[in-house]
LOMARVO-229996 format. One line per field, with one value per residue (C-alpha): residue number from 1; residue in three letters; x negated, y negated, z negated. Coordinates in steps of 0.25 Angstrom, whole numbers, plus 5000, padded with zeros to 4 digits. Example, Ala and Ser with C-alpha at 12.3 -4.5 7.8 and 13.67 -1.06 7.14 Angstrom:
<atoms>
resi	(1  2)
resn	(Ala  Ser)
x	(4951  4945)
y	(5018  5004)
z	(4969  4971)
</atoms>
This chain:
<atoms>
resi	(1  2  3  4  5  6  7  8  9  10  11  12  13  14  15  16  17  18  19  20  21  22  23  24  25  26  27  28  29  30  31  32  33  34  35  36  37  38  39  40  41  42  43  44  45  46  47  48  49  50  51  52  53  54  55  56  57  58  59  60  61  62  63  64  65  66  67  68  69  70  71  72  73  74  75  76  77  78  79  80  81  82  83  84  85  86  87  88  89  90  91  92  93  94  95  96  97  98  99  100  101  102  103  104  105  106  107  108  109  110  111  112  113  114  115  116  117  118  119  120  121  122  123  124  125  126  127  128  129  130  131  132  133  134  135  136  137  138  139  140  141  142  143  144  145  146  147  148  149  150  151  152  153  154  155  156  157  158  159  160  161  162  163  164  165  166  167  168  169  170  171  172  173  174  175  176  177  178  179  180  181  182  183  184  185  186  187  188  189  190  191  192  193  194  195  196  197  198  199  200  201  202  203  204  205  206  207  208  209  210  211  212  213  214  215  216  217  218  219  220  221  222  223  224  225  226  227  228  229  230  231  232  233  234  235  236  237  238  239  240  241  242  243  244  245  246  247  248  249  250  251  252  253  254  255  256  257  258  259  260  261  262  263  264  265  266  267  268  269  270  271  272  273  274  275  276  277  278  279  280  281  282  283  284  285  286  287  288  289  290  291  292  293  294  295  296  297  298  299  300  301  302  303  304  305  306  307  308  309  310  311  312  313  314  315  316  317  318  319  320  321  322  323  324  325  326  327  328  329  330  331  332  333  334  335  336  337  338  339  340  341  342  343  344  345  346  347  348  349  350  351  352  353  354  355  356  357  358  359  360  361  362  363  364  365  366  367  368  369  370  371  372  373  374  375  376  377  378  379  380  381  382  383  384  385  386  387  388  389  390  391  392  393  394  395  396  397  398  399  400  401  402  403  404  405  406  407  408  409  410  411  412  413  414  415  416  417  418  419  420  421  422  423  424  425  426  427  428  429  430  431  432  433  434  435  436  437  438  439  440  441  442  443  444  445  446  447  448  449  450  451  452  453  454  455  456  457  458  459  460  461  462  463  464  465  466  467  468  469  470  471  472  473  474  475  476  477  478  479  480  481  482  483  484  485  486  487  488  489  490  491  492  493  494  495  496  497  498  499  500  501  502  503  504  505  506  507  508  509  510  511  512  513  514  515  516  517  518  519  520  521  522  523  524  525  526  527  528  529  530  531  532  533  534  535  536  537  538  539  540  541  542  543  544  545  546  547  548  549  550  551  552  553  554  555  556  557  558  559  560  561  562  563  564  565  566  567  568  569  570  571  572  573  574  575)
resn	(Met  Leu  Glu  Met  Phe  Lys  Tyr  Leu  Lys  Pro  Tyr  Arg  Trp  Gln  Leu  Val  Leu  Val  Phe  Val  Phe  Gln  Leu  Ile  Ala  Ile  Leu  Phe  Glu  Leu  Tyr  Leu  Pro  Thr  Leu  Met  Ala  Glu  Ile  Val  Asp  Val  Gly  Ile  Val  Asn  Gln  Asp  Val  Pro  Phe  Ile  Leu  Arg  Thr  Gly  Gly  Leu  Met  Val  Val  Cys  Gly  Ile  Met  Ser  Ile  Leu  Leu  Met  Val  Gly  Val  Ser  Tyr  Phe  Ala  Ala  Lys  Val  Ser  Leu  Gly  Phe  Gly  Arg  Asp  Met  Arg  Arg  Glu  Leu  Phe  Val  His  Val  Glu  His  Phe  Ser  Leu  Gln  Glu  Tyr  Glu  Lys  Phe  Gly  Ser  Ala  Ser  Leu  Ile  Thr  Arg  Thr  Thr  Asn  Asp  Val  Lys  Ile  Val  Gln  Asp  Val  Ile  Asn  Met  Met  Gln  Arg  Met  Met  Thr  Arg  Ala  Pro  Leu  Met  Leu  Val  Gly  Gly  Ile  Val  Leu  Ala  Val  Ser  Arg  Asp  Arg  Tyr  Leu  Ser  Leu  Val  Phe  Leu  Ala  Ala  Leu  Pro  Ile  Leu  Ala  Phe  Ile  Ile  Phe  Ile  Val  Ala  Lys  Arg  Ala  Ile  Pro  Leu  Phe  Ser  Ala  Leu  Gln  Gln  Lys  Thr  Asp  Arg  Leu  Thr  Leu  Ile  Leu  Arg  Glu  Val  Leu  Thr  Gly  Ile  Arg  Val  Val  Arg  Ala  Phe  Asn  Arg  Ile  Asp  Tyr  Glu  Lys  Lys  Arg  Phe  Asn  Leu  Ala  Asn  Asp  Asp  Phe  Arg  Asp  Thr  Gly  Ile  Lys  Val  Gly  Lys  Leu  Met  Ala  Leu  Met  Phe  Pro  Ile  Met  Leu  Ile  Ile  Met  Asn  Phe  Thr  Asn  Ile  Ala  Ile  Val  Trp  Phe  Gly  Ala  Ile  Arg  Ile  Glu  Gln  Gly  Glu  Met  Gln  Val  Gly  Asn  Leu  Leu  Ala  Phe  Ile  Gln  Tyr  Ala  Ala  Met  Ile  Leu  Met  Ser  Leu  Ile  Met  Leu  Ser  Met  Ala  Phe  Ile  Met  Ile  Pro  Arg  Ala  Gln  Val  Ser  Ala  Lys  Arg  Leu  Lys  Glu  Val  Leu  Gln  Thr  Lys  Pro  Ile  Ile  Lys  Asp  Pro  Glu  Lys  Asp  Thr  Glu  Leu  Lys  Ser  Cys  Asp  Gly  Ile  Val  Glu  Phe  Lys  Asp  Val  Thr  Phe  Arg  Tyr  Glu  Gly  Ala  Glu  Lys  Pro  Val  Leu  Glu  Gly  Ile  Ser  Phe  Thr  Ala  Lys  Pro  Gly  Glu  Thr  Thr  Ala  Val  Ile  Gly  Ser  Thr  Gly  Ala  Gly  Lys  Ser  Thr  Leu  Leu  Gln  Met  Ile  Pro  Arg  Phe  Tyr  Asp  Val  Glu  Ser  Gly  Ser  Ile  Leu  Ile  Asp  Gly  Val  Asn  Ile  Gln  Asn  Met  Lys  Gln  Ser  Thr  Leu  Arg  Asn  Lys  Ile  Gly  Tyr  Val  Pro  Gln  Lys  Ala  Met  Leu  Phe  Ser  Gly  Thr  Ile  Ala  Glu  Asn  Met  Arg  Tyr  Gly  Lys  Glu  Glu  Ala  Thr  Asp  Glu  Glu  Ile  His  Asp  Ala  Leu  Glu  Thr  Ala  Gln  Ala  Ser  Glu  Phe  Val  Gln  Lys  Arg  Glu  Gln  Gly  Ile  Gln  Ser  Ile  Leu  Glu  Gln  Ala  Gly  Ala  Asn  Leu  Ser  Gly  Gly  Gln  Lys  Gln  Arg  Leu  Ser  Ile  Ala  Arg  Ala  Leu  Val  Arg  Lys  Pro  Gln  Ile  Tyr  Leu  Phe  Asp  Asp  Ser  Phe  Ser  Ala  Leu  Asp  Tyr  Lys  Thr  Asp  Ser  Lys  Leu  Arg  Tyr  Ala  Leu  Lys  Thr  Glu  Thr  Ser  Asn  Ala  Thr  Ile  Ile  Ile  Val  Ala  Gln  Arg  Val  Asn  Thr  Val  Lys  Asp  Ala  Glu  Lys  Ile  Ile  Val  Leu  Asn  Glu  Gly  Lys  Ile  Ala  Gly  Val  Gly  Thr  His  Glu  Glu  Leu  Leu  Asn  Asn  Asn  Thr  Ile  Tyr  Gln  Glu  Ile  Val  Ser  Ser  Gln  Glu  Asn  Gly  Glu  Val  Ser  Ala)
x	(5059  5066  5052  5050  5064  5054  5048  5062  5061  5057  5069  5080  5090  5089  5093  5104  5107  5108  5117  5126  5127  5128  5140  5147  5145  5152  5164  5168  5164  5175  5184  5185  5193  5203  5205  5207  5217  5225  5224  5230  5239  5244  5240  5244  5255  5261  5256  5251  5239  5235  5234  5224  5218  5215  5211  5203  5196  5194  5187  5178  5172  5170  5163  5153  5152  5146  5138  5131  5131  5123  5114  5109  5108  5098  5091  5089  5086  5077  5069  5070  5063  5053  5048  5047  5039  5031  5029  5029  5014  5009  5010  5004  4993  4989  4990  4981  4973  4968  4967  4953  4946  4952  4967  4964  4959  4972  4982  4974  4974  4983  4994  4994  4995  5006  5013  5011  5018  5027  5032  5034  5042  5051  5053  5055  5066  5073  5076  5080  5090  5094  5098  5105  5111  5111  5118  5128  5132  5136  5143  5150  5153  5158  5167  5172  5175  5183  5191  5194  5201  5207  5214  5218  5211  5218  5211  5198  5196  5191  5177  5177  5175  5163  5155  5149  5145  5139  5130  5127  5121  5114  5107  5102  5097  5089  5084  5077  5073  5065  5055  5054  5052  5039  5032  5034  5027  5016  5016  5015  5004  4997  4999  4994  4981  4978  4981  4972  4961  4961  4963  4951  4941  4944  4930  4928  4940  4933  4919  4922  4934  4945  4956  4963  4960  4967  4978  4982  4980  4990  4999  5001  5003  5013  5022  5023  5028  5036  5043  5045  5050  5059  5064  5067  5076  5083  5087  5092  5097  5106  5112  5119  5127  5133  5137  5143  5150  5155  5159  5166  5175  5176  5184  5192  5197  5200  5209  5215  5218  5222  5229  5239  5240  5245  5255  5261  5262  5252  5240  5242  5232  5224  5220  5217  5208  5200  5199  5190  5182  5180  5177  5166  5161  5162  5154  5145  5139  5137  5128  5121  5118  5114  5104  5098  5097  5091  5080  5078  5071  5060  5059  5057  5046  5039  5042  5036  5023  5022  5022  5012  5004  5010  5008  4994  4985  4971  4961  4952  4957  4954  4950  4960  4947  4938  4924  4914  4899  4890  4880  4882  4869  4877  4870  4876  4876  4879  4880  4881  4892  4901  4911  4919  4933  4945  4945  4932  4926  4912  4908  4903  4894  4889  4880  4875  4868  4858  4859  4858  4852  4853  4842  4841  4846  4851  4853  4860  4857  4860  4867  4880  4891  4880  4890  4884  4896  4904  4893  4894  4909  4911  4903  4915  4923  4930  4928  4927  4918  4922  4912  4900  4901  4897  4892  4891  4880  4884  4900  4906  4913  4927  4927  4928  4938  4938  4937  4927  4919  4918  4917  4904  4901  4899  4902  4899  4906  4900  4911  4909  4923  4927  4941  4947  4944  4933  4920  4919  4932  4926  4916  4924  4929  4920  4920  4932  4924  4912  4907  4903  4889  4889  4893  4884  4874  4879  4880  4867  4861  4869  4862  4877  4874  4869  4882  4889  4885  4886  4901  4906  4915  4903  4910  4923  4923  4935  4933  4941  4946  4935  4925  4929  4922  4908  4898  4896  4883  4890  4900  4892  4884  4897  4899  4886  4888  4903  4896  4885  4895  4901  4887  4890  4881  4882  4880  4886  4882  4887  4879  4882  4868  4872  4876  4864  4851  4836  4832  4846  4847  4833  4836  4849  4844  4832  4843  4851  4840  4839  4853  4855  4844  4853  4862  4864  4863  4868  4866  4870  4863  4862  4847  4836  4830  4841  4840  4824  4822  4831  4826  4835  4839  4848  4849  4862  4863  4877  4880  4869  4857  4846  4836  4833  4821  4815  4814  4799  4802  4812  4805  4794  4802  4817  4820  4832  4829  4817  4826  4835  4824  4818  4831  4831  4823  4811  4814  4824  4814  4805  4813)
y	(5021  5014  5009  5000  4991  4984  4977  4971  4962  4951  4951  4956  4941  4945  4959  4953  4944  4956  4963  4951  4949  4965  4965  4952  4956  4970  4965  4956  4968  4977  4966  4965  4979  4975  4961  4970  4977  4966  4960  4975  4977  4962  4953  4962  4968  4955  4949  4938  4930  4921  4932  4939  4927  4924  4936  4938  4925  4930  4943  4936  4927  4941  4946  4934  4934  4949  4947  4934  4940  4954  4943  4938  4953  4957  4943  4947  4961  4957  4949  4959  4970  4962  4955  4971  4975  4962  4967  4982  4980  4968  4978  4990  4980  4974  4990  4997  4986  4989  5004  5010  5017  5031  5025  5022  5035  5042  5036  5031  5018  5023  5027  5014  5007  5015  5012  4998  4996  5007  5012  4998  4994  5008  5004  4989  4994  5003  4991  4983  4994  4995  4980  4981  4996  5000  4991  4988  5002  5005  4993  4995  5009  5008  4995  5003  5014  5006  4997  5010  5018  5005  5007  5021  5029  5042  5040  5037  5052  5053  5048  5061  5069  5059  5055  5069  5073  5059  5061  5074  5070  5059  5070  5078  5067  5062  5077  5077  5062  5063  5071  5065  5051  5054  5064  5050  5041  5053  5054  5038  5038  5048  5041  5027  5035  5041  5027  5018  5031  5030  5014  5012  5024  5021  5018  5032  5039  5032  5036  5050  5051  5057  5046  5058  5066  5055  5053  5067  5065  5051  5060  5071  5059  5051  5064  5068  5056  5054  5068  5065  5051  5059  5069  5057  5049  5061  5061  5046  5049  5060  5054  5041  5049  5059  5047  5043  5055  5056  5041  5042  5055  5049  5037  5047  5053  5040  5035  5048  5049  5034  5035  5046  5038  5026  5035  5038  5025  5026  5017  5005  5001  4991  4998  5010  5001  4995  5008  5013  5001  5005  5019  5012  5004  5016  5025  5014  5011  5027  5028  5015  5023  5034  5028  5021  5035  5040  5027  5028  5041  5035  5023  5033  5038  5026  5020  5033  5030  5016  5020  5031  5019  5008  5018  5023  5017  5013  5021  5009  4999  4985  4986  4979  4969  4963  4966  4953  4955  4950  4947  4948  4953  4965  4977  4990  5002  5017  5025  5040  5037  5050  5048  5057  5055  5058  5073  5077  5089  5083  5070  5059  5052  5058  5053  5039  5030  5018  5004  4993  4980  4964  4962  4976  4983  4997  5005  5019  5030  5045  5054  5054  5056  5054  5044  5031  5021  5029  5024  5009  5010  5014  4999  4990  5002  5007  5019  5022  5030  5044  5044  5037  5020  5009  4996  4982  4972  4982  4983  4995  4993  4999  4989  4978  4973  4977  4960  4959  4969  4968  4953  4956  4967  4963  4977  4981  4994  5004  5001  4986  4981  4967  4960  4952  4938  4930  4933  4922  4929  4941  4935  4928  4941  4944  4929  4920  4907  4910  4898  4900  4897  4909  4916  4912  4917  4929  4933  4929  4939  4950  4948  4945  4929  4931  4940  4930  4917  4923  4922  4911  4909  4914  4917  4912  4924  4935  4949  4958  4970  4978  4969  4977  4965  4967  4978  4988  4980  4967  4970  4977  4962  4957  4963  4961  4947  4947  4954  4944  4932  4937  4936  4947  4953  4966  4970  4985  4988  5001  5006  4992  4991  5004  4997  4988  4990  4991  4976  4971  4980  4975  4961  4961  4969  4958  4947  4954  4955  4938  4937  4947  4946  4944  4955  4968  4976  4992  4998  5012  5014  5027  5020  5021  5007  5000  5005  5006  4991  4995  4993  5004  5017  5026  5040  5048  5061  5068  5059  5059  5050  5058  5046  5033  5023  5014  5018  5022  5029  5037  5040  5045  5055  5057  5068  5064  5049  5055  5064  5051  5044  5054  5056  5041  5038  5031  5017  5016  5020  5011  5000)
z	(4969  4956  4951  4964  4959  4948  4959  4963  4950  4955  4967  4957  4959  4975  4970  4963  4974  4983  4975  4972  4987  4991  4981  4985  5001  4997  4991  5005  5013  5003  5004  5020  5021  5012  5019  5032  5026  5020  5035  5041  5028  5028  5038  5051  5044  5041  5052  5043  5054  5041  5034  5043  5048  5032  5028  5042  5037  5023  5030  5037  5027  5018  5030  5032  5017  5017  5029  5022  5008  5016  5022  5007  5004  5015  5012  4999  5001  5010  5001  4989  4998  5003  4992  4984  4999  4994  4979  4980  4991  4983  4971  4978  4984  4970  4963  4973  4973  4959  4963  4964  4973  4968  4969  4984  4987  4980  4988  5001  5008  5019  5008  5000  5014  5018  5002  5002  5017  5021  5007  5001  5014  5013  4998  5003  5013  5004  4994  5003  5008  4993  4992  5005  5006  4991  4984  4996  4997  4983  4982  4995  4991  4977  4982  4994  4986  4977  4989  4995  4983  4981  4994  4994  4982  4990  5004  4997  4994  5008  5002  4993  5006  5010  5000  4996  5009  5011  4997  5003  5017  5007  4997  5009  5017  5005  5000  5014  5016  5004  5006  5020  5016  5006  5018  5028  5018  5016  5032  5033  5025  5034  5046  5040  5034  5048  5055  5046  5048  5061  5062  5052  5059  5074  5076  5070  5078  5091  5089  5086  5097  5088  5093  5099  5085  5077  5088  5083  5070  5069  5078  5067  5057  5065  5070  5056  5051  5064  5060  5046  5050  5060  5049  5041  5051  5054  5040  5042  5056  5051  5039  5045  5056  5047  5036  5048  5052  5038  5039  5050  5045  5033  5042  5049  5036  5030  5042  5043  5029  5030  5041  5035  5022  5031  5036  5022  5020  5008  5015  5024  5037  5029  5020  5027  5036  5024  5016  5031  5029  5014  5018  5028  5018  5007  5019  5024  5010  5007  5021  5016  5001  5010  5019  5006  4998  5013  5010  4996  4996  5005  4996  4985  4991  4994  4982  4976  4984  4980  4965  4968  4970  4962  4949  4951  4942  4945  4938  4938  4927  4922  4906  4899  4896  4904  4897  4899  4901  4893  4903  4920  4924  4935  4928  4932  4922  4926  4914  4916  4928  4935  4942  4952  4962  4958  4962  4963  4958  4954  4951  4961  4952  4939  4928  4935  4927  4931  4929  4940  4937  4943  4952  4957  4967  4964  4975  4975  4986  4989  4999  5003  4993  4982  4975  4979  4983  4972  4962  4967  4969  4954  4949  4954  4948  4962  4954  4939  4932  4927  4915  4912  4914  4923  4915  4921  4913  4900  4903  4907  4921  4916  4904  4915  4925  4939  4943  4933  4938  4953  4951  4946  4960  4975  4981  4995  5000  5009  5019  5022  5020  5026  5027  5038  5038  5040  5036  5024  5020  5017  5011  5002  4997  4987  4983  4987  4983  4990  4998  5015  5010  4998  5011  5021  5011  5007  5022  5024  5012  5019  5033  5038  5042  5054  5061  5054  5059  5073  5073  5077  5066  5054  5042  5046  5055  5056  5051  5057  5047  5041  5048  5061  5068  5062  5063  5051  5047  5047  5039  5028  5028  5026  5014  5007  5010  5003  4989  4991  4992  4979  4973  4960  4950  4956  4971  4976  4990  4994  5006  5012  5020  5028  5042  5041  5048  5041  5043  5040  5026  5022  5025  5017  5007  5005  5005  4994  4984  4985  4983  4973  4966  4952  4954  4954  4966  4968  4983  4988  5001  5010  5016  5007  5016  5008  4994  4993  4987  4975  4963  4960  4969  4963  4971  4969  4973  4970  4963  4952  4951  4957  4954  4951  4956  4966  4981  4978  4965  4972  4984  4973  4966  4970  4980  4984  4986  4995  5004  5005  5010  5018  5024  5031  5041  5038  5046  5034  5024  5029  5032)
</atoms>
């Protein structure tokens, strides 16, 4: 939790103002019982009305000043805590943006969302509370004790009985609350995960008629979250009335023993009234501290979760100095590359070596799970090699900055991902300064121009989140067009033609051949029809290269390729 305080440095002057305003407001409040005691012991006893009015007016002024100062405290405390929340969310977002896919998989998107929203909010609220209560309560406690003792040190001994009981209650509640707060945040992660899965996979849920199953799964997680929340709520709810009981019994003891001291002539009535108010301030300060100490453990859990994210260093890092390329041809070379996922027993790719040249199409084909997509994702350094090296124009990609490397690449993912906004905005995602003419040319090449023009607003038509108002084939074609707008040296197509019919697939590949004649093209595909015209086809089998050649060469001498061809329909092969 303490490590979070470094993010408060930009707000140190606001924090100083909070403390100063709080201190002055408390001094005014502590002065009020003294003024009241003077009204009773001097004004009422001597029947001095002007004194009563004068002192009463001073009390009103002190009360108003205290209120105005507390408004200032609330304003600056809110400004600091909200500023902290904004800075922390920005810090998390920027840090997570630099994660490789391995770090994303470690935390999971649901947990990262919860940490960036819910956990930040909890720490933010506690920082706000600490400014308003953790500064106020100690000052009020110390001031109240000093003034109470100055009124009657013997009557102050009543606090010696109350304070240990209060401390014991705070300790017990905090001890039980910390594990529950930790569990509550984990259950929030689980709830977010299930909700996200159901919302993103609603089509699958409905198609398989699993709505009732998902309801049960959600209800179990929801009930688990509720039960843990109720346990925490019971602890919090139980503490407050116990505190009030102790406070009331303390007041009874003060009045009892105070009456005895007044009867003995050792104390005045005004002093007793002031003492009771100081006692109330002391006990209220202890209640505020106890509430703060209960909330701090939850904030510690959230702060720990935030710290885990911020302290996770990306495995894939930029070199200290970017390596300049001697040539800009776009030659991609794999040299004995081996890769395995974290925790996997066997490598996904092993001993991969090949070269993809400009003006040629290099295709990768193989059975499901052969490592085709992984191979493609290693070129833009979504993953790093375990051994071996990947070179672009003779330079190891690990010696290049990621931004430099990815500026040379036009990547079309296996699952077409579009963003909410216009078609034009999505097209400019790869090239911000792209003109409308360049966008139309890319759409024409990607065979997307026809359905875009049919829309009333053309390229200014709005796309819903993830392109929900488009078909699978339309999304793929727009994803391809987005890569074409960039005009990179290297094109990576990760099974990006799977949703297209054979006719559109054929027309698109023909158009690509003309448009990208000087670029390096690497295609991952399942269909033989998509790769048959490639200058080089790489056959992957269980993470190893089982053959390299043209369609005709592999059809004549490669058993695995022959099996892939024979397993697909005659119509697809002959298309």
